[in-house]
PLY file of the C-alpha trace (Angstrom):
ply
format ascii 1.0
element vertex 419
property float x
property float y
property float z
element edge 418
property int vertex1
property int vertex2
end_header
101.06 85.81 34.91
98.17 83.88 35.77
94.84 83.94 33.82
92.05 85.26 35.68
89.82 81.68 35.32
92.78 79.55 36.13
92.26 77.30 38.70
94.78 78.49 41.01
93.98 81.75 40.31
89.90 80.40 41.53
91.49 79.10 44.56
93.28 82.16 45.56
90.31 84.26 45.28
88.07 81.57 47.37
90.73 81.95 49.98
90.64 85.41 50.69
87.26 85.70 50.88
86.93 82.69 53.48
89.97 84.50 55.05
87.41 87.49 55.59
84.50 85.13 56.23
87.08 83.54 59.39
87.25 87.50 60.90
83.71 87.56 61.84
84.85 84.83 64.67
87.91 86.91 65.75
86.38 90.58 65.26
85.07 90.93 68.93
87.83 90.12 70.45
90.05 92.54 68.34
87.84 94.80 68.90
87.59 95.06 72.32
91.39 94.60 72.91
91.79 97.74 70.57
89.49 99.49 72.54
91.34 98.91 75.86
94.73 99.35 74.80
93.63 102.78 73.21
94.70 103.78 76.87
98.13 101.64 76.96
100.90 103.45 78.89
102.94 101.82 75.93
103.00 104.68 72.81
103.90 101.82 70.72
100.70 100.09 71.57
98.66 102.72 71.71
99.51 103.97 68.27
98.82 99.99 67.12
95.41 100.05 68.50
95.04 103.47 67.51
95.84 102.63 63.40
93.57 99.41 63.89
90.71 101.47 65.01
90.86 103.60 62.23
91.54 100.85 59.72
88.41 99.01 61.19
86.20 101.59 61.43
86.95 103.37 58.33
88.33 100.98 56.04
91.59 102.61 55.39
94.72 101.20 53.60
97.38 100.03 56.13
99.62 101.89 53.83
103.37 100.47 52.84
100.93 97.50 51.78
101.28 96.76 48.04
100.67 93.63 45.58
102.70 92.57 42.57
101.80 95.23 40.51
100.70 97.99 42.76
103.05 101.39 43.53
103.44 101.71 47.60
100.22 103.52 49.03
99.59 106.62 51.48
97.53 104.82 54.24
96.86 104.69 57.97
100.81 103.70 58.87
102.16 105.85 56.49
100.42 109.43 57.50
102.19 112.59 57.98
101.41 114.94 60.15
99.91 117.62 57.58
97.63 114.80 56.56
95.25 115.04 59.57
93.61 118.10 60.98
91.77 117.73 64.31
88.58 119.59 64.64
87.40 119.52 68.52
85.37 117.72 70.20
86.04 114.64 67.89
86.37 115.22 64.62
89.07 114.02 62.31
90.09 115.10 58.93
91.89 113.00 56.47
93.39 114.58 53.56
96.28 113.10 50.96
96.49 111.48 47.77
95.77 107.54 48.11
96.10 104.37 45.96
96.06 105.70 42.24
96.97 109.02 43.05
93.55 109.95 44.15
92.37 112.21 46.80
91.75 110.97 49.50
89.24 113.42 51.95
87.02 112.23 54.69
85.80 114.13 57.77
84.85 111.25 60.34
83.61 111.33 64.30
85.41 109.05 66.83
85.64 108.32 70.35
86.84 110.35 72.64
90.13 108.59 73.25
91.07 108.07 69.54
90.53 112.15 69.34
93.09 112.19 72.35
95.38 110.32 70.77
96.02 111.56 67.52
96.16 115.08 69.49
99.44 113.05 70.94
100.66 111.73 68.05
100.73 115.18 66.57
102.21 116.91 69.82
105.22 119.12 69.25
107.90 119.00 68.19
106.70 117.31 65.38
105.26 119.31 62.40
104.81 118.62 58.80
106.45 115.78 57.26
106.70 113.55 60.33
104.59 110.73 60.62
101.82 110.31 62.76
102.50 106.95 63.37
106.20 107.19 64.31
106.22 103.86 66.49
104.71 101.69 64.33
105.46 99.82 60.75
102.65 97.85 58.51
104.69 94.63 58.70
104.80 95.15 62.63
100.69 95.64 62.76
99.95 93.05 60.25
102.45 90.66 62.78
100.22 91.67 65.87
97.00 90.88 63.70
98.27 87.55 62.87
98.31 86.58 66.42
94.35 86.44 66.34
94.28 84.65 63.00
96.72 82.90 60.72
97.16 85.38 57.66
95.51 88.17 59.01
96.62 91.21 57.80
95.39 94.82 57.86
93.95 94.91 54.11
91.80 91.50 55.37
89.49 94.18 57.35
88.12 96.36 54.00
87.52 92.70 52.38
85.69 91.87 55.59
84.04 95.41 55.92
83.06 95.52 52.50
81.34 91.93 52.38
79.80 92.48 55.74
77.81 95.42 54.41
76.97 94.78 51.35
75.71 91.12 53.21
73.88 92.97 55.51
72.51 95.49 52.70
71.26 92.87 50.59
69.57 90.66 53.58
67.10 93.66 54.07
66.74 94.72 50.55
63.52 94.32 49.02
64.28 95.10 45.12
61.16 94.89 43.17
60.10 95.80 39.48
61.71 95.34 36.63
65.42 93.70 36.09
66.68 97.27 35.30
65.40 97.94 39.10
66.51 95.86 40.65
70.22 96.24 39.04
69.65 100.01 40.05
69.26 98.61 43.60
71.71 96.28 43.33
74.58 98.98 42.30
72.87 101.89 45.32
74.20 98.82 47.73
77.25 98.26 45.63
77.95 102.22 46.01
77.84 102.35 49.38
80.10 100.10 49.92
82.57 101.94 47.45
82.53 104.91 49.54
83.24 102.94 52.21
86.47 102.06 51.35
86.63 105.15 49.41
86.47 103.85 45.63
86.36 106.99 44.23
87.54 107.97 40.89
88.19 111.42 38.62
84.54 112.30 36.73
85.11 111.63 33.10
85.94 114.39 30.48
83.21 112.73 28.55
80.45 112.07 31.14
78.55 115.52 30.07
78.40 114.70 26.69
77.12 111.10 27.33
74.45 112.32 29.87
73.56 114.50 27.35
73.48 111.67 24.36
71.07 109.43 26.53
68.64 112.36 27.27
68.44 113.06 23.44
67.95 108.88 23.15
65.07 109.25 26.01
63.31 112.29 24.25
63.87 110.61 20.82
61.77 107.54 22.37
59.22 109.87 24.11
58.50 111.49 20.15
58.34 108.48 18.71
55.31 107.87 21.62
54.14 111.25 20.62
53.92 110.10 16.27
52.35 106.92 17.68
49.46 108.22 19.36
49.13 111.32 16.64
48.68 108.19 14.42
45.59 106.94 16.49
44.29 110.14 15.51
44.26 109.16 11.66
42.04 105.72 12.26
39.55 106.95 14.51
37.13 110.04 15.34
39.91 112.62 17.19
36.99 113.94 19.06
35.81 110.32 20.43
39.78 109.43 21.11
40.56 112.46 22.94
37.37 112.41 25.08
38.37 108.98 25.88
41.85 109.78 26.48
41.94 113.42 27.24
44.01 116.42 25.70
47.28 115.86 27.07
47.52 111.88 25.97
48.17 113.21 21.90
49.97 116.75 23.16
53.53 117.23 22.61
55.91 115.90 25.21
57.10 118.32 28.14
60.24 119.70 27.00
59.68 119.14 23.07
58.83 122.09 20.58
58.49 123.11 17.03
62.16 123.74 17.19
63.48 120.31 18.75
60.69 118.43 15.90
62.46 120.25 13.29
66.12 119.54 14.14
65.16 115.86 15.25
63.33 114.93 12.40
66.42 116.34 10.06
68.71 114.06 12.13
66.40 110.88 11.33
67.13 111.44 7.79
70.41 112.21 7.70
70.77 109.23 10.09
68.51 107.05 7.51
71.09 108.18 4.71
74.16 107.30 6.38
72.94 103.70 7.10
71.96 103.41 3.54
75.76 105.30 2.15
77.51 102.49 4.49
75.54 99.72 3.69
75.98 100.53 -0.07
79.81 101.07 0.59
80.19 97.77 2.20
78.31 95.81 -0.14
80.53 97.49 -3.03
83.51 96.54 -1.04
82.51 92.71 -0.68
81.72 92.58 -4.30
85.25 94.37 -5.43
86.97 91.50 -2.76
85.08 88.61 -4.67
86.32 90.16 -7.91
82.77 91.05 -8.88
81.49 94.30 -10.73
80.61 96.73 -7.88
77.13 98.66 -8.00
76.99 101.91 -9.85
75.97 105.42 -8.18
72.23 105.08 -9.29
71.96 102.03 -7.32
72.53 104.30 -4.10
70.15 107.28 -5.69
67.14 105.10 -5.62
67.85 103.55 -2.37
68.90 107.00 -0.67
64.66 107.38 -1.91
63.58 105.87 1.42
65.25 108.97 2.74
64.01 111.42 0.35
60.83 109.83 1.05
60.53 110.62 4.69
61.99 114.06 4.12
59.10 114.62 2.38
56.60 113.04 4.88
58.01 115.53 7.66
57.55 118.14 5.24
53.80 117.61 4.89
53.11 116.91 8.61
54.67 119.99 9.36
52.51 122.17 7.24
49.83 124.00 8.96
46.81 121.48 8.96
48.98 118.46 8.31
48.42 115.00 9.89
50.58 112.54 10.91
49.48 109.29 8.96
49.03 106.03 10.44
51.83 103.76 9.23
52.72 100.07 9.07
51.21 96.86 7.72
47.40 96.90 9.02
47.80 99.56 11.54
44.76 99.74 14.42
44.48 101.71 17.37
45.18 98.49 19.81
48.13 98.14 18.02
49.57 101.58 18.26
48.61 101.50 22.37
50.89 98.37 22.15
53.69 100.24 20.68
53.47 103.24 23.07
53.41 100.89 25.83
56.56 99.16 24.37
57.89 102.63 24.13
57.13 103.16 28.13
59.67 100.24 29.50
62.36 101.32 27.26
62.16 104.98 28.51
62.10 103.51 32.00
65.09 101.58 31.27
67.25 104.27 29.71
66.03 106.74 32.76
66.84 104.23 35.21
70.60 103.81 33.62
70.37 107.67 33.50
70.05 107.84 37.00
72.54 104.91 37.85
75.77 106.41 35.62
74.69 110.15 37.31
75.04 108.21 40.74
77.92 106.49 40.25
80.31 109.47 37.99
82.74 109.79 41.37
82.57 106.18 42.32
84.80 103.34 41.07
82.24 100.50 41.47
84.12 97.85 39.54
86.79 98.03 42.41
84.42 97.17 45.10
82.46 94.34 43.30
84.93 93.05 40.83
88.42 93.69 38.91
91.89 91.61 40.20
92.63 89.54 42.70
94.14 92.71 44.89
91.62 94.94 44.75
88.10 92.89 44.92
86.54 93.63 48.41
82.81 92.03 48.17
82.62 88.41 48.03
81.04 87.82 44.81
79.00 84.68 46.10
77.22 87.73 47.17
76.39 88.94 43.68
75.45 85.45 42.93
73.06 85.32 46.02
71.41 88.52 44.80
71.38 87.36 41.20
69.23 84.17 42.65
67.15 85.87 44.96
65.98 88.12 42.87
66.06 86.12 39.65
68.54 88.41 37.54
71.03 87.29 35.26
73.86 86.98 36.64
75.58 88.14 33.25
73.43 91.50 34.15
76.95 91.46 37.12
79.35 89.90 35.52
81.09 89.59 31.93
81.85 86.51 30.24
85.76 87.04 32.16
84.55 87.48 35.50
81.97 84.28 35.10
85.22 82.14 34.30
86.88 84.21 36.82
84.39 83.36 39.44
82.81 80.04 38.24
83.70 78.78 41.59
81.72 81.21 43.39
78.37 80.79 40.48
78.28 77.19 41.45
78.95 76.92 44.75
75.97 78.94 46.59
72.16 79.39 46.67
70.08 82.23 47.59
69.95 81.50 51.12
73.89 81.70 51.60
75.19 83.80 53.86
78.89 85.79 54.26
0 1
1 2
2 3
3 4
4 5
5 6
6 7
7 8
8 9
9 10
10 11
11 12
12 13
13 14
14 15
15 16
16 17
17 18
18 19
19 20
20 21
21 22
22 23
23 24
24 25
25 26
26 27
27 28
28 29
29 30
30 31
31 32
32 33
33 34
34 35
35 36
36 37
37 38
38 39
39 40
40 41
41 42
42 43
43 44
44 45
45 46
46 47
47 48
48 49
49 50
50 51
51 52
52 53
53 54
54 55
55 56
56 57
57 58
58 59
59 60
60 61
61 62
62 63
63 64
64 65
65 66
66 67
67 68
68 69
69 70
70 71
71 72
72 73
73 74
74 75
75 76
76 77
77 78
78 79
79 80
80 81
81 82
82 83
83 84
84 85
85 86
86 87
87 88
88 89
89 90
90 91
91 92
92 93
93 94
94 95
95 96
96 97
97 98
98 99
99 100
100 101
101 102
102 103
103 104
104 105
105 106
106 107
107 108
108 109
109 110
110 111
111 112
112 113
113 114
114 115
115 116
116 117
117 118
118 119
119 120
120 121
121 122
122 123
123 124
124 125
125 126
126 127
127 128
128 129
129 130
130 131
131 132
132 133
133 134
134 135
135 136
136 137
137 138
138 139
139 140
140 141
141 142
142 143
143 144
144 145
145 146
146 147
147 148
148 149
149 150
150 151
151 152
152 153
153 154
154 155
155 156
156 157
157 158
158 159
159 160
160 161
161 162
162 163
163 164
164 165
165 166
166 167
167 168
168 169
169 170
170 171
171 172
172 173
173 174
174 175
175 176
176 177
177 178
178 179
179 180
180 181
181 182
182 183
183 184
184 185
185 186
186 187
187 188
188 189
189 190
190 191
191 192
192 193
193 194
194 195
195 196
196 197
197 198
198 199
199 200
200 201
201 202
202 203
203 204
204 205
205 206
206 207
207 208
208 209
209 210
210 211
211 212
212 213
213 214
214 215
215 216
216 217
217 218
218 219
219 220
220 221
221 222
222 223
223 224
224 225
225 226
226 227
227 228
228 229
229 230
230 231
231 232
232 233
233 234
234 235
235 236
236 237
237 238
238 239
239 240
240 241
241 242
242 243
243 244
244 245
245 246
246 247
247 248
248 249
249 250
250 251
251 252
252 253
253 254
254 255
255 256
256 257
257 258
258 259
259 260
260 261
261 262
262 263
263 264
264 265
265 266
266 267
267 268
268 269
269 270
270 271
271 272
272 273
273 274
274 275
275 276
276 277
277 278
278 279
279 280
280 281
281 282
282 283
283 284
284 285
285 286
286 287
287 288
288 289
289 290
290 291
291 292
292 293
293 294
294 295
295 296
296 297
297 298
298 299
299 300
300 301
301 302
302 303
303 304
304 305
305 306
306 307
307 308
308 309
309 310
310 311
311 312
312 313
313 314
314 315
315 316
316 317
317 318
318 319
319 320
320 321
321 322
322 323
323 324
324 325
325 326
326 327
327 328
328 329
329 330
330 331
331 332
332 333
333 334
334 335
335 336
336 337
337 338
338 339
339 340
340 341
341 342
342 343
343 344
344 345
345 346
346 347
347 348
348 349
349 350
350 351
351 352
352 353
353 354
354 355
355 356
356 357
357 358
358 359
359 360
360 361
361 362
362 363
363 364
364 365
365 366
366 367
367 368
368 369
369 370
370 371
371 372
372 373
373 374
374 375
375 376
376 377
377 378
378 379
379 380
380 381
381 382
382 383
383 384
384 385
385 386
386 387
387 388
388 389
389 390
390 391
391 392
392 393
393 394
394 395
395 396
396 397
397 398
398 399
399 400
400 401
401 402
402 403
403 404
404 405
405 406
406 407
407 408
408 409
409 410
410 411
411 412
412 413
413 414
414 415
415 416
416 417
417 418
């Protein structure tokens, strides 16, 4: 099998996307023709025109079209009677197991003639198990399409429509703010393309736990901010600072209470102990491997004093009338304020990542943006354009493997390139 970053593979990807770009020159003619043929007296021609309409307008796969490592897929040409429900006057409901056995369910509004045709194609004596397009095959459809353009197949429409949609979204986009904000804007556009191509996935069983963990990290940073603000009150007259900043600035963040603080402090102490223990064990393993004498348990006990002191500090702070004393070397209110601002940035970044993860839980963005030769629909040059136009490192979108795979794209375009 060819490596993802091989020259041959790169040329293959390049040709595929150039073929999709070439479709731009022919798409108007193709659409004009299939709209006319929707009323053809020849049933095979009418079925073919209806299929091309559905493939073009709703990014349906052709069906029975597979790559080297793909199983047969249910798609337009292999739709059965039970896969299509008609709801007058113009709504068509598709419901079937598509690629990777993922359910494809979509309710769409179609042209009146298309609705009429589908009703005709389902007419008795057809029943469950019978094909909607019984006079059409994927190979026959692709042979017809090749008359417009050499090498044109139904699959090219998905690449074209995905890339064309992304290109229009990026052209109108005004990504602003931090790099995290810009990545969020890019992913929102990518998500629209993934939905167009029905790139769905089952919500991971671990999704809920991952979201809780992320919320926990955000709350932990908010608590750090609270501690820094409390330390300011240890350096200057509390009344003066509260008058300047307001009482709310120094209050415990919303959603956090004494019970949460106690559990969080306990977790921080245990985390510190765990880190000390693991480091001690790792150092002992190294000493043993080098044939040297291992450290004794007393050394570990002495190191654990850091965690013991942290635990004692928390207990003092939690007593009635206790306060959080300023920490660090030469602490000042200005330094503490700078620390609060840095945490603001980290919190904002995590919130963006959390929002992005929640939005993407049922959408497989990777399939539309990247992955393999056979399942890659968005021209990678569009991602490079976004990266250069909005000054976002390409590493935020492509891993090392993908940067090697799409090296041809990264080196070939500037921010003014158009699909």
